[in-house]
N, CA, C and O atoms as a DFTB+ gen file, in Angstrom:
664 C
 N C O
     1  1     -32.766     123.400      30.262
     2  2     -32.624     124.332      29.161
     3  2     -32.602     125.749      29.709
     4  3     -33.324     126.045      30.661
     5  1     -31.812     126.612      29.146
     6  2     -31.651     127.988      29.604
     7  2     -32.897     128.797      29.324
     8  3     -33.543     128.610      28.293
     9  1     -33.239     129.695      30.229
    10  2     -34.398     130.563      30.025
    11  2     -34.033     131.796      29.206
    12  3     -34.914     132.556      28.803
    13  1     -32.728     132.002      28.956
    14  2     -32.313     133.148      28.164
    15  2     -32.525     132.860      26.695
    16  3     -32.226     131.766      26.218
    17  1     -33.048     133.857      25.969
    18  2     -33.219     133.676      24.534
    19  2     -31.912     134.006      23.838
    20  3     -31.186     134.915      24.241
    21  1     -31.628     133.260      22.798
    22  2     -30.423     133.500      22.008
    23  2     -30.710     134.600      21.008
    24  3     -31.646     134.496      20.216
    25  1     -29.906     135.658      21.039
    26  2     -30.106     136.757      20.099
    27  2     -29.445     136.438      18.778
    28  3     -28.305     135.975      18.741
    29  1     -30.165     136.686      17.683
    30  2     -29.648     136.467      16.348
    31  2     -29.255     137.819      15.789
    32  3     -30.078     138.734      15.738
    33  1     -27.997     137.956      15.364
    34  2     -27.561     139.241      14.815
    35  2     -28.417     139.642      13.619
    36  3     -28.922     138.778      12.902
    37  1     -28.585     140.954      13.396
    38  2     -29.374     141.424      12.264
    39  2     -28.845     140.855      10.955
    40  3     -27.635     140.803      10.736
    41  1     -29.758     140.430      10.086
    42  2     -29.374     139.916       8.789
    43  2     -29.066     138.431       8.779
    44  3     -28.849     137.858       7.711
    45  1     -29.043     137.789       9.947
    46  2     -28.759     136.363       9.999
    47  2     -30.032     135.600      10.340
    48  3     -30.853     136.067      11.129
    49  1     -30.188     134.431       9.745
    50  2     -31.323     133.582      10.078
    51  2     -30.920     132.667      11.218
    52  3     -29.734     132.510      11.510
    53  1     -31.916     132.060      11.867
    54  2     -31.611     131.188      12.988
    55  2     -31.328     129.749      12.552
    56  3     -30.955     128.917      13.379
    57  1     -31.501     129.449      11.275
    58  2     -31.187     128.113      10.789
    59  2     -29.953     128.169       9.895
    60  3     -29.736     129.132       9.160
    61  1     -29.174     127.135       9.978
    62  2     -27.971     127.055       9.162
    63  2     -28.262     126.099       8.011
    64  3     -28.514     124.912       8.220
    65  1     -28.223     126.632       6.800
    66  2     -28.415     125.794       5.622
    67  2     -27.068     125.254       5.187
    68  3     -26.062     125.961       5.228
    69  1     -27.053     123.999       4.771
    70  2     -25.783     123.475       4.268
    71  2     -25.400     124.159       2.959
    72  3     -26.263     124.484       2.143
    73  1     -24.119     124.370       2.770
    74  2     -23.627     124.988       1.538
    75  2     -23.349     123.890       0.520
    76  3     -22.633     122.930       0.804
    77  1     -23.917     124.042      -0.655
    78  2     -23.638     123.071      -1.705
    79  2     -22.383     123.496      -2.466
    80  3     -21.773     124.520      -2.159
    81  1     -22.011     122.695      -3.456
    82  2     -20.781     122.956      -4.206
    83  2     -20.816     124.317      -4.898
    84  3     -19.790     124.993      -4.969
    85  1     -21.979     124.731      -5.410
    86  2     -22.083     126.024      -6.085
    87  2     -21.908     127.175      -5.089
    88  3     -21.226     128.155      -5.389
    89  1     -22.515     127.061      -3.914
    90  2     -22.314     128.083      -2.878
    91  2     -20.833     128.214      -2.542
    92  3     -20.319     129.325      -2.415
    93  1     -20.152     127.094      -2.399
    94  2     -18.733     127.114      -2.058
    95  2     -17.902     127.739      -3.176
    96  3     -16.928     128.442      -2.904
    97  1     -18.280     127.489      -4.431
    98  2     -17.574     128.109      -5.552
    99  2     -17.797     129.617      -5.566
   100  3     -16.875     130.384      -5.843
   101  1     -19.030     130.041      -5.266
   102  2     -19.335     131.476      -5.199
   103  2     -18.490     132.140      -4.117
   104  3     -17.890     133.191      -4.345
   105  1     -18.444     131.524      -2.945
   106  2     -17.656     132.065      -1.835
   107  2     -16.178     132.140      -2.224
   108  3     -15.505     133.131      -1.942
   109  1     -15.692     131.106      -2.860
   110  2     -14.289     131.083      -3.275
   111  2     -13.992     132.217      -4.247
   112  3     -13.006     132.934      -4.077
   113  1     -14.830     132.387      -5.257
   114  2     -14.609     133.445      -6.249
   115  2     -14.678     134.826      -5.604
   116  3     -13.853     135.689      -5.904
   117  1     -15.648     135.041      -4.727
   118  2     -15.783     136.350      -4.082
   119  2     -14.677     136.596      -3.059
   120  3     -14.336     137.745      -2.779
   121  1     -14.114     135.518      -2.499
   122  2     -12.975     135.675      -1.593
   123  2     -11.741     136.134      -2.350
   124  3     -10.924     136.892      -1.827
   125  1     -11.615     135.675      -3.571
   126  2     -10.487     136.078      -4.415
   127  2     -10.674     137.512      -4.885
   128  3      -9.732     138.304      -4.856
   129  1     -11.895     137.855      -5.321
   130  2     -12.186     139.191      -5.840
   131  2     -13.595     139.600      -5.432
   132  3     -14.567     139.238      -6.095
   133  1     -13.703     140.347      -4.352
   134  2     -14.999     140.805      -3.852
   135  2     -15.667     141.828      -4.750
   136  3     -16.845     142.138      -4.567
   137  1     -14.929     142.358      -5.724
   138  2     -15.490     143.350      -6.643
   139  2     -16.034     142.697      -7.916
   140  3     -16.470     143.396      -8.831
   141  1     -16.011     141.391      -7.979
   142  2     -16.477     140.658      -9.145
   143  2     -17.954     140.970      -9.395
   144  3     -18.774     140.861      -8.484
   145  1     -18.291     141.353     -10.613
   146  2     -19.684     141.656     -10.940
   147  2     -20.495     140.369     -10.995
   148  3     -19.933     139.284     -11.144
   149  1     -21.812     140.485     -10.875
   150  2     -22.678     139.312     -10.967
   151  2     -22.537     138.664     -12.342
   152  3     -22.569     137.439     -12.466
   153  1     -22.385     139.478     -13.351
   154  2     -22.219     138.945     -14.706
   155  2     -20.943     138.109     -14.811
   156  3     -20.972     136.990     -15.325
   157  1     -19.826     138.651     -14.324
   158  2     -18.564     137.923     -14.378
   159  2     -18.611     136.663     -13.512
   160  3     -18.091     135.619     -13.905
   161  1     -19.234     136.762     -12.335
   162  2     -19.378     135.605     -11.456
   163  2     -20.183     134.511     -12.154
   164  3     -19.801     133.341     -12.135
   165  1     -21.295     134.898     -12.768
   166  2     -22.141     133.933     -13.468
   167  2     -21.377     133.271     -14.624
   168  3     -21.486     132.063     -14.837
   169  1     -20.614     134.062     -15.358
   170  2     -19.846     133.510     -16.476
   171  2     -18.780     132.534     -15.989
   172  3     -18.587     131.476     -16.587
   173  1     -18.089     132.885     -14.905
   174  2     -17.050     132.002     -14.374
   175  2     -17.617     130.664     -13.912
   176  3     -16.976     129.622     -14.049
   177  1     -18.831     130.710     -13.360
   178  2     -19.429     129.503     -12.782
   179  2     -20.411     128.816     -13.736
   180  3     -20.984     127.777     -13.408
   181  1     -20.599     129.409     -14.919
   182  2     -21.500     128.839     -15.930
   183  2     -22.937     128.706     -15.412
   184  3     -23.584     127.670     -15.564
   185  1     -23.411     129.794     -14.795
   186  2     -24.795     129.861     -14.319
   187  2     -25.393     131.175     -14.808
   188  3     -24.680     132.039     -15.319
   189  1     -26.710     131.322     -14.647
   190  2     -27.356     132.562     -15.067
   191  2     -27.038     133.678     -14.069
   192  3     -26.711     133.420     -12.911
   193  1     -27.142     134.921     -14.542
   194  2     -26.946     136.060     -13.633
   195  2     -27.991     136.053     -12.527
   196  3     -27.688     136.368     -11.377
   197  1     -29.223     135.693     -12.879
   198  2     -30.294     135.647     -11.873
   199  2     -29.950     134.641     -10.776
   200  3     -30.163     134.916      -9.595
   201  1     -29.424     133.488     -11.154
   202  2     -29.041     132.475     -10.182
   203  2     -27.886     132.979      -9.318
   204  3     -27.903     132.805      -8.100
   205  1     -26.885     133.601      -9.939
   206  2     -25.755     134.142      -9.184
   207  2     -26.242     135.190      -8.186
   208  3     -25.860     135.161      -7.016
   209  1     -27.075     136.103      -8.640
   210  2     -27.591     137.162      -7.776
   211  2     -28.388     136.571      -6.612
   212  3     -28.202     136.965      -5.461
   213  1     -29.279     135.620      -6.920
   214  2     -30.105     135.002      -5.879
   215  2     -29.250     134.279      -4.851
   216  3     -29.483     134.389      -3.647
   217  1     -28.262     133.542      -5.331
   218  2     -27.380     132.795      -4.422
   219  2     -26.583     133.733      -3.525
   220  3     -26.490     133.507      -2.319
   221  1     -26.010     134.782      -4.103
   222  2     -25.221     135.731      -3.306
   223  2     -26.116     136.416      -2.277
   224  3     -25.728     136.559      -1.118
   225  1     -27.300     136.837      -2.688
   226  2     -28.222     137.481      -1.748
   227  2     -28.595     136.546      -0.600
   228  3     -28.691     136.986       0.546
   229  1     -28.808     135.251      -0.895
   230  2     -29.127     134.285       0.154
   231  2     -27.939     134.100       1.088
   232  3     -28.114     134.028       2.304
   233  1     -26.730     134.023       0.532
   234  2     -25.536     133.880       1.366
   235  2     -25.353     135.089       2.282
   236  3     -24.911     134.944       3.421
   237  1     -25.689     136.268       1.793
   238  2     -25.638     137.477       2.624
   239  2     -26.730     137.426       3.690
   240  3     -26.460     137.670       4.866
   241  1     -27.965     137.109       3.285
   242  2     -29.094     137.057       4.227
   243  2     -28.868     136.010       5.314
   244  3     -29.263     136.208       6.463
   245  1     -28.233     134.897       4.951
   246  2     -27.966     133.831       5.929
   247  2     -26.769     134.142       6.819
   248  3     -26.491     133.407       7.767
   249  1     -26.056     135.235       6.516
   250  2     -24.906     135.603       7.335
   251  2     -23.645     134.838       6.990
   252  3     -22.654     134.925       7.716
   253  1     -23.661     134.082       5.886
   254  2     -22.442     133.392       5.451
   255  2     -21.453     134.420       4.931
   256  3     -20.283     134.416       5.314
   257  1     -21.924     135.296       4.063
   258  2     -21.120     136.434       3.616
   259  2     -21.510     137.605       4.501
   260  3     -22.669     138.018       4.526
   261  1     -20.540     138.132       5.223
   262  2     -20.840     139.195       6.194
   263  2     -20.465     140.579       5.707
   264  3     -20.701     141.567       6.403
   265  1     -19.886     140.663       4.523
   266  2     -19.539     141.969       3.990
   267  2     -18.544     141.848       2.865
   268  3     -17.993     140.780       2.597
   269  1     -18.331     142.962       2.221
   270  2     -17.381     143.039       1.121
   271  2     -16.445     144.194       1.440
   272  3     -16.892     145.265       1.851
   273  1     -15.161     143.982       1.253
   274  2     -14.235     145.055       1.575
   275  2     -12.908     144.888       0.869
   276  3     -12.660     143.892       0.190
   277  1     -12.074     145.874       1.045
   278  2     -10.748     145.866       0.435
   279  2      -9.751     145.214       1.384
   280  3      -9.821     145.411       2.597
   281  1      -8.831     144.446       0.835
   282  2      -7.717     143.914       1.621
   283  2      -6.563     144.892       1.482
   284  3      -6.197     145.290       0.376
   285  1      -6.005     145.267       2.601
   286  2      -4.936     146.259       2.593
   287  2      -3.584     145.628       2.847
   288  3      -3.482     144.613       3.537
   289  1      -2.569     146.217       2.302
   290  2      -1.209     145.909       2.691
   291  2      -0.936     146.860       3.853
   292  3      -0.791     148.062       3.634
   293  1      -0.862     146.346       5.087
   294  2      -0.733     147.237       6.252
   295  2       0.438     148.204       6.159
   296  3       0.302     149.379       6.500
   297  1       1.586     147.719       5.700
   298  2       2.765     148.583       5.627
   299  2       2.544     149.724       4.648
   300  3       2.850     150.873       4.964
   301  1       2.018     149.429       3.464
   302  2       1.762     150.474       2.467
   303  2       0.645     151.417       2.902
   304  3       0.562     152.550       2.429
   305  1      -0.210     150.946       3.802
   306  2      -1.290     151.785       4.318
   307  2      -0.854     152.596       5.528
   308  3      -1.684     153.239       6.170
   309  1       0.442     152.575       5.851
   310  2       0.952     153.369       6.973
   311  2       0.835     152.673       8.308
   312  3       0.924     153.321       9.350
   313  1       0.635     151.357       8.302
   314  2       0.498     150.591       9.538
   315  2       1.597     149.533       9.593
   316  3       1.328     148.333       9.546
   317  1       2.835     150.001       9.693
   318  2       4.001     149.140       9.588
   319  2       4.330     148.316      10.806
   320  3       5.215     147.462      10.732
   321  1       3.659     148.528      11.930
   322  2       3.925     147.762      13.140
   323  2       2.698     146.932      13.483
   324  3       1.640     147.471      13.806
   325  1       2.852     145.615      13.408
   326  2       1.759     144.704      13.756
   327  2       2.174     143.882      14.958
   328  3       3.352     143.573      15.138
   329  1       1.192     143.529      15.783
   330  2       1.473     142.711      16.965
   331  2       0.223     141.945      17.361
   332  3      -0.905     142.375      17.119
   333  1       0.461     140.798      17.975
   334  2      -0.616     140.063      18.623
   335  2      -0.533     140.370      20.104
   336  3       0.532     140.251      20.710
   337  1      -1.648     140.762      20.684
   338  2      -1.712     141.058      22.113
   339  2      -2.515     139.940      22.771
   340  3      -3.690     139.745      22.458
   341  1      -1.884     139.215      23.673
   342  2      -2.583     138.205      24.451
   343  2      -3.129     138.892      25.688
   344  3      -2.383     139.509      26.449
   345  1      -4.422     138.784      25.882
   346  2      -5.087     139.518      26.957
   347  2      -5.732     138.527      27.925
   348  3      -6.442     137.609      27.513
   349  1      -5.478     138.725      29.195
   350  2      -6.151     137.962      30.244
   351  2      -7.239     138.861      30.810
   352  3      -6.989     140.017      31.151
   353  1      -8.460     138.316      30.908
   354  2      -9.584     139.118      31.391
   355  2     -10.229     138.480      32.615
   356  3     -10.037     137.297      32.896
   357  1     -10.994     139.287      33.331
   358  2     -11.760     138.773      34.458
   359  2     -12.871     137.874      33.920
   360  3     -13.401     138.092      32.831
   361  1     -13.203     136.868      34.705
   362  2     -14.234     135.925      34.295
   363  2     -15.548     136.650      33.993
   364  3     -15.935     137.574      34.708
   365  1     -16.218     136.227      32.939
   366  2     -17.533     136.755      32.528
   367  2     -17.519     138.207      32.067
   368  3     -18.537     138.889      32.181
   369  1     -16.400     138.697      31.551
   370  2     -16.357     140.071      31.051
   371  2     -16.139     140.128      29.542
   372  3     -15.915     141.210      29.001
   373  1     -16.198     138.982      28.847
   374  2     -15.915     138.920      27.413
   375  2     -16.721     139.924      26.618
   376  3     -16.146     140.659      25.814
   377  1     -18.029     139.987      26.808
   378  2     -18.867     140.881      26.002
   379  2     -18.467     142.344      26.175
   380  3     -18.348     143.081      25.195
   381  1     -18.264     142.753      27.401
   382  2     -17.899     144.140      27.660
   383  2     -16.493     144.449      27.134
   384  3     -16.267     145.490      26.517
   385  1     -15.561     143.540      27.384
   386  2     -14.184     143.746      26.939
   387  2     -14.132     143.786      25.414
   388  3     -13.497     144.672      24.842
   389  1     -14.787     142.841      24.754
   390  2     -14.730     142.822      23.287
   391  2     -15.383     144.061      22.694
   392  3     -14.909     144.578      21.683
   393  1     -16.455     144.545      23.296
   394  2     -17.093     145.768      22.800
   395  2     -16.141     146.957      22.918
   396  3     -16.052     147.773      22.001
   397  1     -15.437     147.057      24.033
   398  2     -14.484     148.156      24.223
   399  2     -13.291     148.036      23.273
   400  3     -12.826     149.030      22.716
   401  1     -12.801     146.799      23.096
   402  2     -11.658     146.597      22.206
   403  2     -12.015     146.939      20.766
   404  3     -11.200     147.517      20.047
   405  1     -13.230     146.586      20.334
   406  2     -13.659     146.897      18.965
   407  2     -13.642     148.388      18.686
   408  3     -13.478     148.797      17.536
   409  1     -13.806     149.196      19.696
   410  2     -13.867     150.649      19.534
   411  2     -12.491     151.310      19.519
   412  3     -12.388     152.512      19.275
   413  1     -11.433     150.539      19.776
   414  2     -10.085     151.103      19.842
   415  2      -9.470     151.135      18.449
   416  3      -9.449     150.129      17.740
   417  1      -8.971     152.303      18.070
   418  2      -8.307     152.458      16.780
   419  2      -7.103     151.520      16.685
   420  3      -6.395     151.307      17.669
   421  1      -6.883     150.978      15.527
   422  2      -5.791     150.074      15.177
   423  2      -6.040     148.626      15.578
   424  3      -5.219     147.767      15.255
   425  1      -7.131     148.318      16.265
   426  2      -7.459     146.924      16.565
   427  2      -8.056     146.322      15.297
   428  3      -9.071     146.799      14.788
   429  1      -7.415     145.271      14.796
   430  2      -7.816     144.651      13.534
   431  2      -8.709     143.444      13.745
   432  3      -9.677     143.261      13.007
   433  1      -8.406     142.609      14.744
   434  2      -9.144     141.372      14.952
   435  2      -9.118     141.011      16.425
   436  3      -8.123     141.238      17.113
   437  1     -10.223     140.443      16.907
   438  2     -10.346     140.042      18.310
   439  2     -10.913     138.630      18.343
   440  3     -11.885     138.338      17.647
   441  1     -10.310     137.744      19.151
   442  2     -10.811     136.380      19.274
   443  2     -10.785     135.942      20.727
   444  3      -9.794     136.144      21.429
   445  1     -11.883     135.340      21.174
   446  2     -11.942     134.687      22.481
   447  2     -11.327     133.309      22.274
   448  3     -11.762     132.561      21.398
   449  1     -10.325     132.970      23.066
   450  2      -9.601     131.717      22.876
   451  2      -9.504     130.953      24.189
   452  3      -9.766     131.499      25.261
   453  1      -9.131     129.703      24.092
   454  2      -8.879     128.892      25.271
   455  2      -7.381     128.686      25.403
   456  3      -6.681     128.612      24.393
   457  1      -6.883     128.593      26.605
   458  2      -5.448     128.374      26.798
   459  2      -4.910     129.213      27.929
   460  3      -5.583     129.445      28.934
   461  1      -3.675     129.670      27.746
   462  2      -2.990     130.417      28.802
   463  2      -3.483     131.853      28.953
   464  3      -3.180     132.505      29.951
   465  1      -4.231     132.349      27.983
   466  2      -4.805     133.686      28.047
   467  2      -6.215     133.587      27.468
   468  3      -6.610     132.528      26.981
   469  1      -6.972     134.674      27.517
   470  2      -8.387     134.616      27.167
   471  2      -8.730     135.212      25.815
   472  3      -9.608     134.704      25.117
   473  1      -8.045     136.287      25.439
   474  2      -8.387     137.027      24.227
   475  2      -7.109     137.261      23.426
   476  3      -6.066     137.615      23.977
   477  1      -7.215     137.053      22.114
   478  2      -6.105     137.333      21.213
   479  2      -6.518     138.506      20.339
   480  3      -7.550     138.459      19.670
   481  1      -5.705     139.563      20.348
   482  2      -6.020     140.782      19.611
   483  2      -4.897     141.050      18.609
   484  3      -3.725     141.115      18.978
   485  1      -5.269     141.204      17.343
   486  2      -4.306     141.608      16.324
   487  2      -4.432     143.113      16.157
   488  3      -5.519     143.633      15.902
   489  1      -3.310     143.807      16.304
   490  2      -3.308     145.257      16.127
   491  2      -2.322     145.633      15.032
   492  3      -1.297     144.977      14.842
   493  1      -2.651     146.695      14.320
   494  2      -1.784     147.227      13.271
   495  2      -1.674     148.730      13.514
   496  3      -2.651     149.466      13.371
   497  1      -0.485     149.169      13.878
   498  2      -0.251     150.561      14.253
   499  2       0.809     151.173      13.341
   500  3       1.550     150.449      12.678
   501  1       0.882     152.495      13.306
   502  2       1.872     153.160      12.452
   503  2       3.322     152.893      12.866
   504  3       4.206     152.789      12.015
   505  1       3.561     152.783      14.185
   506  2       4.935     152.633      14.661
   507  2       4.927     152.098      16.085
   508  3       3.866     151.870      16.665
   509  1       6.121     151.897      16.649
   510  2       6.232     151.346      18.004
   511  2       5.646     152.265      19.065
   512  3       5.078     151.789      20.047
   513  1       5.776     153.569      18.881
   514  2       5.215     154.509      19.854
   515  2       3.694     154.389      19.894
   516  3       3.099     154.406      20.972
   517  1       3.070     154.269      18.739
   518  2       1.615     154.107      18.697
   519  2       1.213     152.767      19.303
   520  3       0.196     152.682      19.991
   521  1       2.000     151.718      19.055
   522  2       1.726     150.401      19.641
   523  2       1.823     150.470      21.161
   524  3       0.970     149.938      21.871
   525  1       2.866     151.129      21.652
   526  2       3.036     151.278      23.105
   527  2       1.833     151.988      23.716
   528  3       1.294     151.539      24.728
   529  1       1.410     153.093      23.110
   530  2       0.247     153.839      23.584
   531  2      -1.008     152.958      23.558
   532  3      -1.802     152.959      24.498
   533  1      -1.166     152.222      22.483
   534  2      -2.327     151.348      22.325
   535  2      -2.401     150.306      23.437
   536  3      -3.455     150.100      24.038
   537  1      -1.266     149.651      23.704
   538  2      -1.259     148.593      24.719
   539  2      -1.362     149.166      26.125
   540  3      -2.220     148.744      26.901
   541  1      -0.501     150.121      26.465
   542  2      -0.412     150.602      27.844
   543  2      -1.531     151.557      28.244
   544  3      -1.941     151.584      29.405
   545  1      -2.024     152.339      27.287
   546  2      -3.001     153.352      27.659
   547  2      -4.413     153.098      27.124
   548  3      -5.353     153.784      27.523
   549  1      -4.569     152.141      26.243
   550  2      -5.903     151.842      25.712
   551  2      -6.363     150.450      26.145
   552  3      -7.376     150.317      26.832
   553  1      -5.623     149.419      25.748
   554  2      -6.056     148.051      26.041
   555  2      -5.994     147.757      27.531
   556  3      -6.946     147.207      28.084
   557  1      -4.881     148.114      28.206
   558  2      -4.762     147.811      29.635
   559  2      -5.718     148.623      30.496
   560  3      -5.941     148.285      31.659
   561  1      -6.286     149.688      29.942
   562  2      -7.238     150.513      30.687
   563  2      -8.684     150.027      30.541
   564  3      -9.580     150.563      31.193
   565  1      -8.921     149.029      29.703
   566  2     -10.279     148.513      29.507
   567  2     -10.724     147.798      30.780
   568  3     -10.008     146.921      31.264
   569  1     -11.887     148.149      31.337
   570  2     -12.380     147.448      32.520
   571  2     -12.542     145.957      32.223
   572  3     -13.129     145.571      31.211
   573  1     -12.011     145.129      33.123
   574  2     -12.074     143.686      32.949
   575  2     -10.764     143.090      32.461
   576  3     -10.564     141.880      32.575
   577  1      -9.862     143.910      31.918
   578  2      -8.561     143.420      31.462
   579  2      -7.637     143.306      32.673
   580  3      -7.416     144.277      33.397
   581  1      -7.105     142.104      32.879
   582  2      -6.208     141.859      34.008
   583  2      -4.744     141.978      33.608
   584  3      -3.913     142.374      34.426
   585  1      -4.414     141.642      32.358
   586  2      -3.024     141.711      31.937
   587  2      -2.898     141.499      30.437
   588  3      -3.814     140.996      29.786
   589  1      -1.742     141.891      29.899
   590  2      -1.483     141.727      28.468
   591  2      -0.066     141.212      28.267
   592  3       0.806     141.360      29.124
   593  1       0.129     140.612      27.123
   594  2       1.454     140.195      26.684
   595  2       1.505     140.450      25.183
   596  3       0.589     140.062      24.458
   597  1       2.555     141.092      24.713
   598  2       2.625     141.524      23.319
   599  2       3.673     140.732      22.556
   600  3       4.800     140.551      23.017
   601  1       3.271     140.258      21.363
   602  2       4.189     139.586      20.451
   603  2       4.235     140.386      19.168
   604  3       3.213     140.537      18.498
   605  1       5.417     140.911      18.806
   606  2       5.578     141.668      17.565
   607  2       5.562     140.724      16.370
   608  3       6.064     139.602      16.445
   609  1       4.985     141.182      15.279
   610  2       4.964     140.426      14.028
   611  2       6.103     140.957      13.158
   612  3       6.153     142.149      12.854
   613  1       7.008     140.078      12.764
   614  2       8.125     140.478      11.908
   615  2       7.788     140.334      10.429
   616  3       8.261     141.118       9.606
   617  1       6.976     139.339      10.085
   618  2       6.593     139.112       8.696
   619  2       5.293     138.318       8.683
   620  3       4.966     137.633       9.653
   621  1       4.554     138.412       7.580
   622  2       3.276     137.720       7.461
   623  2       3.133     137.099       6.086
   624  3       3.756     137.542       5.120
   625  1       2.307     136.070       6.009
   626  2       1.946     135.459       4.739
   627  2       0.500     135.001       4.845
   628  3       0.092     134.448       5.866
   629  1      -0.268     135.227       3.800
   630  2      -1.654     134.808       3.778
   631  2      -1.755     133.347       3.379
   632  3      -0.989     132.868       2.542
   633  1      -2.698     132.647       3.977
   634  2      -2.974     131.269       3.614
   635  2      -4.032     131.206       2.531
   636  3      -4.485     132.238       2.038
   637  1      -4.424     130.009       2.164
   638  2      -5.426     129.811       1.115
   639  2      -6.790     130.326       1.560
   640  3      -7.604     130.722       0.725
   641  1      -7.047     130.325       2.868
   642  2      -8.346     130.773       3.369
   643  2      -9.353     129.639       3.397
   644  3      -9.138     128.596       2.780
   645  1     -10.448     129.840       4.112
   646  2     -11.433     128.776       4.283
   647  2     -12.284     128.507       3.041
   648  3     -12.906     127.449       2.945
   649  1     -12.324     129.438       2.095
   650  2     -13.224     129.287       0.964
   651  2     -12.671     128.388      -0.130
   652  3     -13.439     127.883      -0.949
   653  1     -11.365     128.175      -0.167
   654  2     -10.796     127.334      -1.222
   655  2     -11.098     125.865      -0.942
   656  3     -10.844     125.379       0.160
   657  1     -11.631     125.165      -1.920
   658  2     -11.860     123.735      -1.713
   659  2     -10.538     122.994      -1.669
   660  3      -9.572     123.373      -2.332
   661  1     -10.511     121.948      -0.889
   662  2      -9.273     121.152      -0.740
   663  2      -8.992     120.337      -1.976
   664  3      -7.998     119.613      -2.026
């Protein structure tokens, strides 16, 4: 067994509680509309407001719900150029590289992956010049990054998401 202690991010518990059908319905409703009031949520699910509030607070405390935010249309928000950047990194540099990538403007999502490259980065930039600057002068300059490969996104479509029951 490892002598290193596992760090638990703030706001998350160290135990994973199973989600029941009501928790999944709450997640689904909030995924559709994160601005839904507790009253409206309770009415939609036919539960009391107190129950809705308690359940949502527990889902937040357990780290199941990690935040509430607005979904943007990147093009209408002035970010008309999207690309996936495949990044190859030096072994054992994931934590440092991901911390540096998170701090770079226009980086939308970062994932450690297995396969032909190590990290997949989704970026949304105003134009090709900004994308070029981002890749050549920001991402490739991160210590631990060995190489990049860029795939432009021509069009996108959202899926149902993980919260919708099958």
